[in-house]
Wavefront OBJ file of the C-alpha trace (Angstrom):
o trace
v 107.206 -368.717 -51.364
v 108.215 -367.351 -54.967
v 111.598 -365.541 -55.174
v 109.935 -362.407 -56.683
v 107.321 -362.058 -54.029
v 107.649 -358.742 -52.069
v 107.091 -358.257 -48.564
v 104.538 -355.674 -47.797
v 105.863 -352.149 -46.460
v 104.392 -350.782 -43.193
v 103.617 -346.974 -43.364
v 102.751 -344.650 -40.450
v 99.386 -343.446 -39.638
v 98.419 -340.356 -41.146
v 97.788 -337.359 -38.842
v 94.205 -336.695 -37.925
v 94.059 -333.069 -39.263
v 95.693 -334.033 -42.522
v 93.515 -337.345 -42.794
v 90.382 -335.056 -42.429
v 91.553 -332.629 -45.234
v 92.315 -335.652 -47.415
v 88.879 -337.118 -47.205
v 86.625 -334.150 -47.734
v 86.093 -331.509 -50.502
v 87.679 -330.073 -52.527
v 90.508 -332.767 -52.006
v 87.788 -335.304 -52.607
v 84.693 -335.093 -54.805
v 81.583 -334.345 -53.117
v 80.210 -337.806 -53.906
v 83.168 -339.738 -52.872
v 83.064 -337.804 -49.642
v 79.711 -338.920 -49.081
v 81.108 -342.514 -48.931
v 83.601 -342.061 -46.362
v 81.556 -342.219 -43.177
v 80.394 -345.934 -44.652
v 83.886 -346.681 -45.504
v 85.019 -345.604 -41.657
v 82.329 -348.261 -40.300
v 83.918 -350.855 -42.322
v 86.824 -351.249 -40.439
v 85.583 -352.967 -37.088
v 84.073 -355.905 -38.963
v 87.045 -355.982 -41.702
v 84.733 -355.294 -44.482
v 86.891 -354.452 -47.474
v 86.918 -351.166 -49.156
v 87.959 -350.640 -52.988
v 89.230 -347.426 -53.549
v 88.895 -346.596 -57.388
v 91.132 -343.717 -58.115
v 94.001 -342.886 -60.211
v 97.324 -343.899 -58.654
v 98.816 -340.368 -59.567
v 95.546 -338.751 -57.933
v 96.790 -340.043 -54.326
v 95.329 -343.232 -54.012
v 97.829 -344.322 -51.431
v 97.099 -341.141 -49.551
v 93.307 -341.620 -49.554
v 93.994 -345.193 -47.960
v 96.478 -343.763 -45.365
v 93.769 -341.056 -44.528
v 90.801 -343.645 -44.240
v 92.917 -345.965 -42.111
v 93.828 -343.237 -39.598
v 90.322 -341.793 -39.543
v 88.608 -345.288 -39.164
v 90.373 -345.773 -35.867
v 91.884 -349.106 -37.010
v 94.226 -350.324 -34.312
v 96.209 -352.277 -36.539
v 99.306 -351.131 -38.639
v 98.845 -350.414 -42.554
v 100.750 -352.737 -44.742
v 101.283 -351.879 -48.225
v 101.608 -354.584 -50.792
v 103.162 -353.580 -54.222
v 103.848 -355.406 -57.275
v 102.370 -358.471 -59.205
v 103.161 -361.042 -56.567
v 103.376 -359.516 -52.956
v 103.769 -361.880 -50.306
v 100.302 -361.611 -48.882
v 100.594 -364.798 -46.490
v 102.789 -363.185 -43.883
v 100.370 -359.963 -43.276
v 99.779 -359.980 -39.565
v 96.255 -360.571 -38.149
v 94.654 -357.612 -37.363
v 96.343 -355.447 -39.783
v 94.928 -353.084 -42.510
v 96.268 -354.097 -45.854
v 96.457 -352.044 -48.895
v 96.862 -353.668 -52.622
v 96.516 -352.638 -56.045
v 94.317 -355.435 -56.854
v 94.051 -354.977 -60.551
v 98.058 -355.481 -60.850
v 97.838 -359.096 -59.206
v 99.229 -362.329 -60.710
v 96.304 -364.951 -60.765
v 97.870 -366.576 -57.879
v 98.239 -363.489 -55.740
v 94.391 -362.707 -56.603
v 93.572 -366.345 -55.059
v 95.969 -365.487 -52.245
v 93.737 -362.287 -51.612
v 90.473 -363.969 -51.918
v 91.517 -366.097 -48.783
v 92.341 -363.227 -46.919
v 88.917 -362.068 -47.668
v 87.473 -365.215 -46.566
v 89.480 -365.459 -43.245
v 88.743 -361.759 -42.536
v 91.593 -361.419 -40.269
v 92.893 -358.415 -41.947
v 91.090 -355.303 -43.132
v 91.436 -355.077 -46.950
v 91.698 -351.725 -48.568
v 92.163 -352.495 -52.382
v 92.942 -349.926 -54.915
v 92.492 -349.976 -58.482
v 92.223 -347.424 -61.545
v 88.643 -346.096 -62.284
v 87.055 -348.479 -65.007
v 89.603 -351.371 -64.639
v 88.305 -354.800 -64.603
v 89.489 -356.771 -61.420
v 90.667 -360.177 -61.532
v 88.322 -363.247 -61.018
v 85.548 -362.569 -58.547
v 87.142 -359.764 -56.966
v 85.080 -357.098 -58.722
v 82.156 -358.471 -56.782
v 83.654 -359.327 -53.566
v 85.143 -355.891 -53.245
v 81.797 -354.108 -54.026
v 80.369 -353.841 -50.594
v 81.878 -350.148 -49.897
v 83.477 -348.554 -52.983
v 85.394 -344.946 -52.892
v 85.194 -343.634 -56.444
v 87.209 -340.646 -57.440
v 87.211 -339.951 -61.255
v 90.560 -338.786 -62.843
v 91.177 -334.931 -62.625
v 90.589 -334.340 -66.473
v 86.790 -335.406 -65.518
v 86.760 -332.880 -62.347
v 86.731 -329.466 -64.257
v 84.163 -327.933 -62.200
v 86.252 -328.840 -58.841
v 89.415 -327.773 -60.268
v 89.607 -324.096 -58.926
v 88.655 -324.911 -55.468
v 91.126 -327.883 -55.524
v 93.830 -325.857 -56.946
v 93.326 -323.192 -54.123
v 93.148 -325.733 -51.448
v 96.575 -327.274 -52.706
v 98.179 -323.637 -52.851
v 97.048 -322.767 -49.439
v 98.651 -326.300 -48.087
v 101.736 -325.647 -50.038
v 101.989 -322.062 -48.599
v 101.589 -323.081 -44.966
v 104.424 -325.646 -45.561
v 106.613 -322.527 -46.436
v 105.282 -320.383 -43.824
v 103.816 -317.861 -46.233
v 100.340 -316.271 -47.152
v 98.893 -318.314 -49.773
v 98.501 -316.507 -52.844
v 95.408 -316.284 -55.110
v 95.093 -317.816 -58.540
v 94.477 -315.464 -61.232
v 91.686 -315.754 -63.661
v 94.176 -316.459 -66.536
v 95.968 -318.950 -64.429
v 92.728 -320.548 -63.741
v 92.008 -320.957 -67.339
v 95.249 -322.539 -68.213
v 94.862 -325.201 -65.820
v 91.538 -325.931 -66.832
v 92.506 -326.283 -70.592
v 95.292 -329.018 -69.609
v 94.674 -332.634 -69.852
v 96.325 -333.509 -66.257
v 97.788 -336.888 -67.479
v 99.496 -336.990 -64.149
v 96.400 -336.270 -62.158
v 96.420 -334.358 -59.098
v 100.193 -335.100 -58.442
v 101.208 -333.336 -61.660
v 98.788 -330.615 -60.418
v 100.354 -330.334 -57.298
v 103.872 -330.081 -58.731
v 102.615 -327.622 -61.229
v 101.434 -325.253 -58.305
v 104.458 -325.993 -56.083
v 106.732 -324.373 -58.872
v 104.288 -321.508 -59.472
v 104.346 -320.671 -56.070
v 108.048 -320.359 -55.782
v 108.445 -318.556 -59.006
v 105.474 -316.318 -58.276
v 106.906 -314.773 -55.089
v 104.025 -312.510 -54.422
v 100.213 -312.649 -53.611
v 99.096 -313.767 -56.993
v 99.772 -316.808 -59.426
v 99.635 -315.589 -63.061
v 99.527 -317.893 -66.103
v 102.852 -316.961 -66.932
v 104.078 -318.691 -63.568
v 102.639 -321.908 -64.769
v 104.655 -324.589 -66.466
v 102.748 -327.504 -67.653
v 104.064 -330.839 -68.902
v 103.588 -330.425 -72.614
v 105.375 -327.188 -72.322
v 108.428 -328.372 -70.696
v 111.637 -327.842 -72.831
v 112.530 -331.658 -72.262
v 109.027 -332.976 -72.969
v 109.971 -333.847 -76.402
v 113.528 -335.452 -75.756
v 112.849 -337.595 -72.649
v 113.153 -341.274 -73.435
v 109.867 -343.482 -73.244
v 109.874 -345.918 -70.196
v 110.087 -349.639 -71.405
v 107.173 -351.476 -71.010
v 107.559 -353.837 -67.922
v 105.958 -356.442 -65.598
v 102.341 -356.851 -66.309
v 102.014 -354.840 -69.384
v 105.034 -356.557 -70.953
v 103.297 -359.926 -70.480
v 100.308 -358.912 -71.927
v 102.302 -357.511 -74.990
v 104.267 -360.842 -75.558
v 101.047 -362.888 -74.999
v 99.184 -361.012 -77.693
v 102.196 -361.069 -80.026
v 102.256 -364.883 -79.748
v 98.674 -365.165 -79.941
v 98.417 -363.292 -83.037
v 101.352 -365.385 -84.550
v 100.053 -368.811 -83.399
v 96.777 -368.267 -85.305
v 98.248 -368.402 -88.927
v 101.038 -370.856 -87.813
v 98.193 -373.373 -87.020
v 96.975 -373.046 -90.468
v 100.304 -373.726 -91.877
v 101.116 -376.555 -89.868
v 97.524 -378.194 -90.506
v 97.969 -378.373 -94.003
v 101.693 -379.564 -93.575
v 100.604 -382.583 -91.812
v 98.506 -383.358 -95.030
v 101.517 -382.802 -97.457
v 101.091 -386.637 -98.833
v 97.508 -385.849 -99.758
v 98.316 -382.560 -101.205
v 100.945 -383.937 -103.593
v 97.874 -385.820 -105.233
v 94.767 -383.592 -105.051
v 94.980 -380.437 -106.960
v 92.163 -378.771 -105.473
v 93.926 -379.190 -101.988
v 97.194 -377.651 -103.322
v 95.219 -374.935 -104.267
v 93.702 -374.354 -100.908
v 96.993 -374.667 -99.408
v 98.790 -372.134 -101.490
v 95.958 -369.599 -101.082
v 95.553 -370.101 -97.239
v 99.349 -370.091 -96.624
v 99.870 -367.147 -98.461
v 97.066 -365.232 -96.381
v 98.668 -366.817 -93.019
v 102.332 -365.532 -94.023
v 101.015 -362.016 -94.956
v 99.151 -361.716 -91.690
v 102.648 -362.570 -89.557
v 104.418 -360.457 -92.099
v 101.999 -357.462 -91.477
v 101.884 -358.134 -87.959
v 105.784 -358.114 -87.897
v 106.131 -354.951 -89.664
v 103.726 -353.243 -87.303
v 105.950 -354.274 -84.414
v 108.981 -353.017 -86.271
v 107.218 -349.814 -86.994
v 106.394 -349.320 -82.947
v 110.035 -350.179 -82.154
v 111.361 -347.524 -84.618
v 108.982 -344.408 -83.318
v 111.321 -343.602 -80.323
v 110.762 -340.573 -78.231
v 108.299 -338.278 -79.239
v 108.554 -334.702 -80.639
v 105.256 -333.131 -79.637
v 103.810 -330.005 -81.610
v 100.677 -328.495 -82.340
v 98.931 -331.198 -84.682
v 95.526 -330.756 -86.438
v 93.628 -334.196 -85.789
v 91.349 -333.909 -88.893
v 93.709 -334.605 -91.709
v 95.451 -337.117 -89.809
v 92.185 -339.022 -89.363
v 91.356 -338.593 -93.147
v 94.725 -340.249 -94.017
v 94.375 -343.210 -91.575
v 90.618 -343.947 -92.649
v 91.869 -343.692 -96.182
v 94.553 -346.345 -95.551
v 91.986 -348.796 -93.791
v 89.359 -348.169 -96.852
v 90.028 -351.987 -98.088
v 89.114 -353.318 -94.514
v 86.102 -350.950 -93.922
v 84.813 -351.704 -97.304
v 85.399 -355.644 -96.851
v 83.125 -355.542 -93.952
v 80.684 -352.965 -95.241
v 81.447 -350.632 -92.369
v 80.346 -346.948 -92.699
v 81.795 -344.219 -90.765
v 80.419 -340.836 -89.649
v 82.916 -338.185 -88.831
v 82.426 -334.821 -86.866
v 85.731 -333.018 -86.673
v 85.932 -329.612 -85.092
v 87.511 -326.921 -87.421
v 89.866 -326.236 -84.564
v 90.499 -329.681 -83.491
v 94.075 -329.713 -82.430
v 96.059 -331.525 -79.796
v 99.772 -331.467 -78.586
v 101.410 -334.782 -80.151
v 103.941 -336.155 -82.468
v 102.117 -336.560 -85.668
v 103.717 -339.673 -86.759
v 102.983 -341.180 -83.424
v 99.271 -340.021 -83.688
v 98.877 -341.318 -86.964
v 100.206 -344.792 -85.793
v 98.033 -344.890 -82.751
v 94.868 -344.050 -84.730
v 95.753 -346.325 -87.482
v 96.093 -349.353 -85.004
v 93.033 -348.361 -82.929
v 90.781 -348.274 -85.728
v 92.222 -351.449 -87.454
v 91.590 -353.066 -83.929
v 88.012 -351.719 -83.677
v 87.371 -352.785 -87.260
v 88.070 -356.253 -86.296
v 85.846 -356.346 -83.182
v 82.481 -354.686 -84.273
v 80.048 -356.776 -86.457
v 79.763 -356.201 -90.196
v 77.486 -353.339 -91.659
v 78.048 -351.319 -88.569
v 78.315 -347.536 -88.462
v 81.132 -346.037 -86.674
v 80.763 -342.433 -85.299
v 84.100 -340.592 -84.949
v 84.389 -337.027 -83.185
v 87.226 -334.952 -82.586
v 86.700 -331.776 -80.494
v 88.950 -328.678 -80.356
v 90.498 -329.502 -76.841
v 92.204 -332.799 -77.905
v 89.642 -335.497 -77.426
v 88.963 -338.077 -79.980
v 86.048 -340.314 -79.551
v 84.932 -343.557 -81.639
v 81.579 -344.755 -80.982
v 80.159 -348.135 -82.026
v 77.897 -351.201 -81.110
v 79.493 -354.411 -80.548
v 78.529 -357.748 -78.799
v 78.924 -358.432 -75.252
v 81.900 -360.404 -75.646
v 83.750 -357.737 -77.712
v 82.429 -355.134 -75.341
v 84.073 -356.830 -72.554
v 87.402 -357.423 -74.099
v 87.592 -353.604 -75.244
v 87.001 -352.681 -71.714
v 90.350 -354.309 -70.914
v 92.099 -351.770 -72.682
v 91.845 -349.506 -69.612
v 94.470 -351.398 -68.038
v 95.655 -355.260 -68.077
v 93.777 -357.654 -66.072
v 95.061 -360.573 -64.162
v 95.834 -363.279 -66.746
v 98.293 -363.474 -70.032
v 98.066 -366.939 -71.003
v 97.736 -367.893 -75.037
v 94.044 -369.239 -73.973
v 92.765 -365.930 -72.174
v 89.734 -365.218 -74.384
v 89.994 -361.666 -73.063
v 93.091 -361.033 -74.935
v 92.790 -358.171 -77.411
v 94.383 -357.608 -80.926
v 98.117 -356.398 -80.276
v 97.168 -353.517 -82.359
v 94.978 -351.897 -79.330
v 98.119 -352.323 -76.765
v 100.574 -350.636 -79.155
v 98.030 -347.794 -79.827
v 97.658 -347.138 -75.822
v 101.469 -347.525 -75.434
v 102.061 -344.594 -78.090
v 99.319 -342.541 -76.755
v 100.692 -342.752 -73.215
v 104.135 -341.941 -74.808
v 102.709 -338.725 -75.953
v 101.075 -337.726 -72.395
v 97.631 -338.973 -73.471
v 94.955 -341.336 -72.249
v 92.581 -343.978 -73.327
v 89.425 -345.098 -71.796
v 86.762 -347.460 -72.902
v 83.273 -346.573 -71.923
v 80.307 -348.826 -71.961
v 77.075 -347.396 -72.960
v 73.216 -348.391 -72.674
v 72.693 -351.435 -74.734
v 75.830 -352.810 -76.459
v 77.158 -349.205 -77.331
v 80.716 -348.865 -76.694
v 82.619 -345.610 -76.774
v 86.750 -345.714 -77.017
v 87.871 -342.046 -75.927
v 91.362 -340.856 -76.639
v 92.435 -337.598 -74.667
v 95.594 -335.662 -75.456
v 96.791 -332.385 -74.473
v 94.918 -329.476 -76.181
v 97.424 -327.347 -78.379
v 97.944 -323.956 -77.577
v 96.054 -321.417 -79.879
v 99.550 -320.389 -81.849
v 102.712 -321.867 -82.157
v 104.289 -325.333 -81.893
v 105.867 -327.163 -79.106
v 109.238 -329.343 -79.074
l 1 2 3 4 5 6 7 8 9 10 11 12 13 14 15 16 17 18 19 20 21 22 23 24 25 26 27 28 29 30 31 32 33 34 35 36 37 38 39 40 41 42 43 44 45 46 47 48 49 50 51 52 53 54 55 56 57 58 59 60 61 62 63 64 65 66 67 68 69 70 71 72 73 74 75 76 77 78 79 80 81 82 83 84 85 86 87 88 89 90 91 92 93 94 95 96 97 98 99 100 101 102 103 104 105 106 107 108 109 110 111 112 113 114 115 116 117 118 119 120 121 122 123 124 125 126 127 128 129 130 131 132 133 134 135 136 137 138 139 140 141 142 143 144 145 146 147 148 149 150 151 152 153 154 155 156 157 158 159 160 161 162 163 164 165 166 167 168 169 170 171 172 173 174 175 176 177 178 179 180 181 182 183 184 185 186 187 188 189 190 191 192 193 194 195 196 197 198 199 200 201 202 203 204 205 206 207 208 209 210 211 212 213 214 215 216 217 218 219 220 221 222 223 224 225 226 227 228 229 230 231 232 233 234 235 236 237 238 239 240 241 242 243 244 245 246 247 248 249 250 251 252 253 254 255 256 257 258 259 260 261 262 263 264 265 266 267 268 269 270 271 272 273 274 275 276 277 278 279 280 281 282 283 284 285 286 287 288 289 290 291 292 293 294 295 296 297 298 299 300 301 302 303 304 305 306 307 308 309 310 311 312 313 314 315 316 317 318 319 320 321 322 323 324 325 326 327 328 329 330 331 332 333 334 335 336 337 338 339 340 341 342 343 344 345 346 347 348 349 350 351 352 353 354 355 356 357 358 359 360 361 362 363 364 365 366 367 368 369 370 371 372 373 374 375 376 377 378 379 380 381 382 383 384 385 386 387 388 389 390 391 392 393 394 395 396 397 398 399 400 401 402 403 404 405 406 407 408 409 410 411 412 413 414 415 416 417 418 419 420 421 422 423 424 425 426 427 428 429 430 431 432 433 434 435 436 437 438 439 440 441 442 443 444 445 446 447 448 449 450 451 452 453 454 455 456 457 458 459
């Protein structure tokens, strides 16, 4: 066994009443709740269940509730990390594992468990994430799909009321109601921390309100915290760090191959004027590529912690597109823009410009020549870049949502490093990035940042 393998952790069953509430509306969307009976019937035959839900949306809680309501007699083992020790899971157990995070060898070990059907696998993954190897197909029999909270605006009032009621019951007090202005502020928030963030916001509001009504003034959202602009960003680690390093090495290797190839023919170059000219041109281009790449990585390292404020998206997009005009013209790409006059978001302007520059530059490299890019920015902090790409490019772009299982230099799914850097900076500013496949070969890259307040700035 590898020294970094982690033994699964056993968790106690969830009480039946609590489990029933977790697996029913409003905690669970109506469509997802309709799949719960099927998931419960999967337990006796150890038919795997895939729970596609944000980790911060209570994915582990959903799994614990499903394990309890399904009447599964065995314990629930929770495997964490890239390389959990799956070989030691007792027969008859239920196993929860974050399947998208698994290293290649651990994905194979999970497939072996599925072959043997000696444990009931309850797999977890973020919505839209591409799963390792054949696991996407093997875990498709029963899927419990829960979208991010930001996509559940219609359900937010009922969900918030249910959470307030649960919190009030724990405190032994009558549940207060949510005022209309409070609900409006909740609806306008981007919820990067999903249901976990909502519950924390409501818990604080319940303690502060100390009455029968929670008003908008009682709510403190993440982008309004005095410490929001000063918190140090969390350093990338684990799978994400492996991908960043692999993509950096991948992009440096390509120009180095050009230089090494010509260097191996130096004797001929000394005698052939034409070859000397080609050598000078191509090596200069290769060195410029490496220099630009390293400058971009250094710029990323210098950004530091974000200082968020109310930012107008339109002018930043205009500046970034002007900087990329040579690349756009070189590939005959056209850009159609639609920016809302009140399009503002809460972000560090320098960070946002860096993220958009890298994202747009990466897309320019992926789309076919003479393609039209449709760029939309709405008033609520959402930027959408829509374009057509070939099937291979579209598949690579979908990997943006989260890292997959491999990080080797030969992996054809490796994206340009610019994409990973852009996503890291967006997340540092409390934003999210999603890749949405559309009919045909169309693809949309959607950036969601917290909407800025109507007046004033944030720090």
